[in-house]
Residue, then its C-alpha position, 0 to 999 in steps of 0.5 A: m968446400s961448402s957446408e952442404f957438401v960437408i953435411s952430405m959427406a957426414e950423412s953418407g958416412v952415418w948411413t954407411v955406419l948404420l948399414v954396416a953395423g945394422p945387421l949385427l946389432i939387430i941380431a944381437l938385439g933379437l938374441g938378447l930378447l929371446v934369451s930374456i924371454f927364456q930367462a923369464t919363463t924358466q925363472i933362471q936369473e943368471q946374468t951371464l947367460a945372455f952373453i954366449p948366444k949373443i957372441v955366437g950369433v954375432l960371430v955367425a952373422l959376421v961370417v954371413f954378412g962379412p963379405w957384404m959389409l966389406s964390399y960396402m965399406t970399400n966402395f964408400a972408401y973408394q968413392i971418398f979417395n976417388n973424389l979427393h980432388r973435390y974435397i981439397g980444392 
């Protein structure tokens, strides 16, 4: 196994993680920003107010993006297991 091959596999794994986790993180970031703007305009400084919209938003996004995320991860795992003979030898 060459160093280029290992770097290529690591790059593929990092991209898979970013693509799978990206939608959930972007939604949590957007909802956190909206709640922060709401708190700043109404001067409500409750620390726990931001958690409920983020949790609900991420759960909804998980329901919406879940099948796509699962298929992307299973395709990545399939590629790894299908080419296992190249990794060992």
